matplotlib code that plots the C-alpha trace (Angstrom):
import matplotlib.pyplot as plt

x = [-4.0, -2.8, -0.1, 1.5, 1.0, 3.2, 1.9, 4.0, 2.7, 5.3, 2.9, 1.4, -1.6, -5.1, -7.7, -5.3, -6.9, -6.8, -4.1, -6.8, -8.2, -4.8, -4.2, -7.6, -6.9, -3.5, -4.8, -7.3, -4.6, -2.6, -5.5, -4.4, -0.7, 1.0, 2.6, 2.5, 4.3, 5.1, 4.6, 5.4, 3.2, 4.7, 2.6, 4.7, 4.6, 5.8, 9.4, 10.0, 8.3, 10.3, 13.5, 12.7, 11.4, 14.7, 16.9, 15.3, 13.6, 15.7, 12.5, 12.7, 9.0, 6.3, 4.2, 1.3, 2.8, 6.1, 6.7, 10.0, 10.0, 12.3, 14.9, 16.1, 19.9, 21.3, 20.8, 18.1, 14.4, 12.4, 8.7, 9.3, 7.5, 8.5, 7.4, 4.8, 5.2, 2.1, 2.2, -0.7, -0.9, -0.8, -3.5, -5.7, -5.1, -5.8, -9.0, -10.3, -9.2, -10.6, -13.8, -13.2, -14.1, -10.9, -11.2, -11.6, -8.4, -6.5, -7.6, -6.6, -3.1, -2.5, -3.8, -1.8, 1.4, 0.8, 0.2, 3.6, 5.1, 3.4, 5.1, 2.4, 3.4, 2.0, 5.0, 3.1, -0.6, -1.0, 0.6, -1.4, -4.6, -3.9, -2.9, -5.9, -8.3, -6.9, -7.0, -10.6, -11.7, -10.0, -11.5, -15.0, -14.7, -13.9, -17.0, -15.3, -16.0, -13.7, -10.9, -10.2, -13.8, -14.2, -16.5]
y = [-14.2, -11.4, -9.0, -6.1, -2.9, 0.0, 3.3, 6.4, 9.8, 12.3, 14.2, 17.7, 16.8, 17.1, 14.3, 11.5, 8.1, 7.0, 4.5, 2.0, 2.2, 1.8, -1.2, -2.7, -2.3, -3.8, -6.8, -7.5, -7.5, -9.9, -12.4, -15.8, -15.1, -18.1, -16.6, -13.7, -10.7, -7.1, -4.3, -0.6, 1.9, 5.4, 8.3, 11.0, 14.2, 14.6, 15.5, 12.2, 10.0, 11.7, 11.1, 7.4, 6.9, 8.4, 6.5, 3.1, 3.2, 5.8, 7.9, 11.5, 12.0, 11.5, 8.3, 7.3, 4.2, 2.4, -1.0, -2.2, -6.0, -7.0, -9.7, -11.6, -11.7, -15.2, -17.6, -15.6, -15.2, -12.3, -11.5, -8.3, -8.5, -5.0, -1.3, 0.5, 4.3, 6.2, 9.8, 11.6, 14.6, 12.3, 10.0, 13.0, 14.5, 11.2, 10.5, 13.9, 13.7, 10.2, 11.0, 8.3, 8.6, 9.5, 6.6, 4.1, 5.4, 5.3, 1.7, 0.8, 2.2, 0.4, -2.9, -2.4, -1.8, -4.8, -7.0, -6.0, -7.1, -10.4, -10.9, -9.7, -7.4, -5.9, -6.1, -8.3, -8.4, -11.8, -10.5, -7.3, -9.3, -11.5, -8.6, -6.5, -9.4, -10.0, -6.2, -6.0, -9.0, -7.5, -4.1, -5.4, -7.4, -4.0, -2.5, -0.5, -0.7, -2.2, 0.4, -0.7, -0.3, 2.5, 5.2]
z = [10.6, 12.9, 11.9, 13.7, 11.6, 12.6, 11.2, 11.0, 9.9, 8.6, 6.3, 6.9, 4.7, 6.1, 6.0, 6.8, 7.7, 11.3, 12.3, 13.1, 9.6, 7.9, 10.2, 9.3, 5.5, 5.9, 7.9, 5.2, 2.6, 4.7, 5.1, 4.2, 4.5, 5.9, 9.0, 11.5, 10.1, 10.9, 8.4, 8.5, 6.8, 6.5, 5.4, 3.7, 1.6, -2.0, -1.2, 0.6, -2.0, -4.8, -2.9, -2.4, -5.9, -7.3, -5.0, -5.4, -8.8, -10.6, -11.2, -10.2, -9.9, -7.3, -7.0, -4.9, -3.1, -2.8, -1.2, 0.2, 0.9, 3.7, 3.0, 6.1, 6.3, 5.5, 8.3, 10.1, 10.0, 11.3, 11.3, 9.2, 5.8, 4.8, 4.5, 2.5, 1.9, 0.9, -0.4, 1.1, -1.3, -4.3, -2.9, -2.2, -5.7, -7.5, -5.6, -6.5, -10.2, -10.6, -8.7, -6.0, -2.4, -0.5, 1.9, -0.9, -2.6, 0.6, 1.2, -2.3, -1.9, 1.4, -0.1, -3.2, -1.3, 0.9, -2.2, -3.4, -0.1, -0.5, -3.9, -6.3, -9.2, -12.3, -14.8, -17.2, -18.2, -16.5, -13.2, -13.4, -13.8, -10.9, -8.6, -9.6, -9.0, -5.5, -4.7, -6.0, -3.9, -0.7, -1.3, -2.0, 1.3, 3.0, 1.4, -1.3, -5.1, -7.7, -8.0, -11.5, -12.8, -15.3, -14.0]

ax = plt.figure().add_subplot(projection="3d")
ax.plot(x, y, z, "-o")
ax.set_aspect("equal")
plt.show()
């Protein structure tokens, strides 16, 4: 399945993954999706993620990734699946704190965001288990270790 991945960088952080890598990780997370889709991936700094988290989730704090599924207006159908917003400084800080390779954590955040766009969630233990299993399988296919394994 091929998808169009639009990557936008609005972060001043260093060590950002290349657009081709982000697109590769996103494509892997979309494998098996029933139709061609378009996805936006926006790389931001903390100020923007805090604003978005407050506005859409009523949480005035930074987070690593947010997903915004697109809902077609009634009577129409587009190829847009939605947008994923990743906070570069948070991803970098978490990778360092958790002792994970930076590229592995970036891949995980992109895959995690795409899984939300595909309808997966982690509100209940059952949902979390299913989502984590899918993410782990995708990341292992990309050559990364299980992001949920205890170090």
